[in-house]
C-alpha positions in Angstrom: 50.0 -35.0 10.1 51.0 -31.4 10.3 54.4 -30.4 8.9 56.9 -28.6 11.2 60.0 -26.5 10.6 61.4 -26.4 14.1 60.5 -29.8 15.6 60.0 -33.4 14.7 57.0 -35.5 15.7 56.8 -39.2 15.6 53.8 -41.3 16.7 53.9 -45.1 16.9 52.1 -47.7 19.0 50.3 -44.9 20.9 53.6 -43.3 22.0 54.3 -39.8 20.6 57.9 -38.4 20.6 58.3 -34.7 20.1 61.8 -33.5 19.4 62.7 -29.8 19.5 64.8 -29.2 16.4 66.8 -26.0 16.3 70.2 -27.5 17.3 72.1 -24.7 15.7 70.8 -22.3 18.4 70.5 -24.9 21.2 66.8 -25.3 20.5 66.1 -21.8 21.6 62.3 -21.2 22.0 61.4 -18.8 19.3 57.8 -17.7 18.7 57.4 -20.1 15.7 58.7 -23.1 17.7 56.3 -22.3 20.6 53.4 -22.2 18.2 54.5 -25.5 16.5 54.6 -27.1 20.0 50.9 -26.1 20.4 50.0 -27.6 17.0 52.0 -30.7 17.8 50.0 -31.2 21.1 46.8 -31.1 19.0 48.2 -33.6 16.6 49.2 -36.0 19.4 45.7 -35.9 20.9 44.0 -36.2 17.5 46.1 -39.4 16.9 45.0 -40.8 20.3 48.5 -41.2 21.7 48.6 -42.4 25.3 52.0 -41.1 26.3 54.1 -38.2 25.1 57.9 -37.9 25.3 59.6 -34.6 24.7 63.3 -34.3 24.0 65.8 -32.1 22.1 68.0 -32.5 19.1 71.8 -32.1 19.5 73.5 -31.0 22.7 70.5 -29.2 24.2 67.0 -30.0 25.4 66.2 -26.3 25.1 67.8 -23.0 25.8 65.7 -20.1 26.9 63.8 -17.6 24.8 65.3 -16.4 21.5 66.8 -13.1 22.8 66.8 -11.4 19.4 63.0 -11.8 19.2 62.1 -10.3 22.6 64.7 -7.6 23.1 62.5 -4.9 21.3 59.1 -5.9 22.7 57.0 -3.2 24.3 55.5 -4.0 27.7 52.0 -4.9 26.7 53.2 -7.0 23.7 55.7 -8.8 26.0 52.9 -9.6 28.5 50.7 -11.0 25.6 53.6 -13.0 24.2 54.6 -14.6 27.5 51.0 -15.3 28.5 50.8 -17.3 25.3 53.9 -19.2 26.2 52.4 -20.0 29.6 49.2 -21.2 28.1 51.0 -23.6 25.8 53.3 -24.9 28.5 50.3 -25.3 30.8 48.7 -27.6 28.2 51.2 -30.4 29.1 50.1 -30.3 32.7 46.4 -30.3 31.6 46.7 -33.1 29.0 44.9 -36.3 30.0 48.0 -38.4 29.1 51.4 -38.6 30.9 54.2 -36.4 29.5 57.8 -37.5 30.0 60.7 -35.0 29.5 63.9 -36.7 28.3 66.5 -34.1 29.1 69.4 -34.8 26.8 71.6 -31.8 27.5 71.4 -28.1 28.3 68.1 -27.3 29.9 68.2 -23.5 30.4 65.7 -20.8 31.3 62.6 -21.3 29.1 63.8 -24.8 28.4 63.7 -25.7 32.1 60.3 -24.1 32.3 59.1 -26.4 29.5 60.6 -29.4 31.4 58.9 -28.3 34.6 55.5 -28.4 32.9 56.0 -32.2 32.1 54.9 -34.9 34.5 58.1 -36.9 34.7 61.7 -35.8 34.0 64.5 -38.2 33.1 67.9 -36.6 32.6 71.0 -37.7 30.7 74.1 -37.7 32.9 75.3 -34.9 30.6 72.3 -32.6 31.4 73.0 -29.1 32.7 70.4 -26.8 34.2 70.1 -23.1 35.0 67.7 -20.2 35.3 69.9 -17.3 34.1 67.2 -14.6 33.7 68.6 -12.3 36.5 71.9 -12.2 34.5 69.9 -10.5 31.7 67.8 -8.3 34.0 64.5 -10.1 33.4 62.1 -12.2 35.3 61.3 -15.8 34.3 58.1 -15.8 32.4 57.2 -19.3 31.3 55.7 -20.4 34.6 59.2 -21.0 36.1 58.7 -18.9 39.3 55.6 -20.8 40.1 56.6 -24.3 39.1 60.2 -24.5 40.3 59.3 -23.3 43.8 56.5 -25.8 44.1 58.7 -28.7 42.9 62.0 -28.1 44.7 60.9 -25.7 47.5 61.0 -22.0 47.9 64.5 -21.6 49.2 66.1 -23.8 46.6 64.3 -22.1 43.8 65.2 -18.6 45.0 68.8 -19.7 45.4 69.0 -20.6 41.7 66.9 -17.6 40.6 69.1 -15.2 42.5 72.6 -16.7 41.8 71.9 -18.0 38.2 74.2 -20.9 39.2 74.4 -23.9 36.9 73.6 -27.3 38.3 74.1 -30.8 37.0 71.9 -33.9 36.9 73.1 -35.1 40.4 72.0 -31.7 41.9 68.7 -32.0 40.1 68.1 -35.5 41.4 69.0 -34.5 44.9 66.4 -31.8 44.8 63.8 -34.1 43.1 63.7 -31.8 40.1 64.2 -35.0 38.0 63.1 -38.5 38.8 66.0 -40.4 37.2 69.5 -40.0 35.7 70.7 -42.4 33.0 73.7 -42.8 30.8 73.4 -40.3 27.9 73.3 -43.0 25.3 70.4 -44.8 27.1 68.2 -41.8 27.6 65.6 -42.3 24.9 65.5 -46.1 25.4 64.8 -45.5 29.1 62.1 -43.0 28.3 60.6 -45.4 25.8 60.6 -48.2 28.3 58.8 -46.1 30.8 56.2 -45.1 28.2 55.7 -48.7 27.3 55.2 -49.6 31.0 52.6 -46.9 31.4 50.8 -48.3 28.3 50.2 -51.5 30.2 48.1 -49.7 32.8 44.5 -48.4 32.5 44.7 -45.3 30.4 41.5 -44.0 32.0 42.9 -44.5 35.5 46.2 -42.9 34.5 44.3 -39.9 33.3 42.2 -39.7 36.4 45.3 -40.0 38.7 47.0 -37.2 36.8 44.0 -34.9 37.0 43.3 -35.4 40.7 47.0 -35.3 41.7 47.8 -32.1 39.7 44.6 -30.3 40.8 44.7 -31.6 44.4 48.2 -30.3 45.0 46.8 -26.7 44.6 43.9 -27.4 47.0 43.5 -27.4 50.8 44.5 -31.0 51.9 40.9 -32.0 52.9 39.4 -30.6 49.7 42.0 -32.6 47.8 40.9 -35.7 49.7 37.3 -35.1 48.8 38.3 -34.8 45.1 40.3 -38.0 45.4 37.3 -39.8 46.9 35.1 -38.7 44.1 37.6 -39.8 41.5 38.1 -43.2 43.2 34.3 -43.8 43.1 34.2 -42.8 39.5 37.0 -45.2 38.6 35.5 -48.0 40.6 32.3 -48.1 38.6 34.2 -47.4 35.3 37.6 -48.7 34.3 38.0 -50.4 37.7 35.4 -53.0 36.7 37.7 -54.5 34.1 40.8 -54.3 36.3 39.2 -55.7 39.4 37.4 -58.5 37.6 40.6 -59.4 35.7 42.4 -59.7 39.1 39.7 -62.0 40.5 39.7 -64.1 37.3 43.6 -64.3 37.3 43.9 -62.8 33.8 45.4 -59.7 32.2 43.0 -56.8 31.9 41.8 -55.7 28.5 42.0 -51.9 28.5 40.9 -51.6 24.9 43.8 -49.4 24.1 
């Protein structure tokens, strides 16, 4: 397994746990950390993990970009750098396995953009959120303007972009930014229980559901329905054979995972 300086990766029983590990700077997303995330994703898939959990070490999930690294960037270099960040964050949405963000604390700027790229977000009751870029005179660059508005609605997203207000886990749940709030000390146990529950399902069906749901939401409704019908038919003659026969035979399915 690859060695990392700014994160920790643990894979056991087909569940991968990726921990951002720069607690001294609130897990700020420096260039090297972003590249290590990319390598870690490759390692997760090479090891055939079926669920990925992402969390942070210390009091933060992740703060935004490492300001000292970007303040002197020229325009073209800045565009290339942020396009790379977008590419790596987009990988989580494109992975064929579920990605759970366990938000343990401050989830700010680029850290929130990373969380938005995940499939499911569980927050500690101590989690705090903000998009403070306008305070710094910059525009969010890690897919935040596109993802936040799609998840919580245009008006809500623009409210937080414009005001840079901080909001807590209750606010995030109300706006459906997150799916669950748990006691801080129970966060990782909750994420792990969810991952284990997902492992009892057909991994092929889970992958198909993720793909058609994520691509369909960007389509015209009726085109999305067509894509769903095709995926249903594909699953029916594939992994569905084991699941449906197991149901008829009153036994647990064997997903060979």
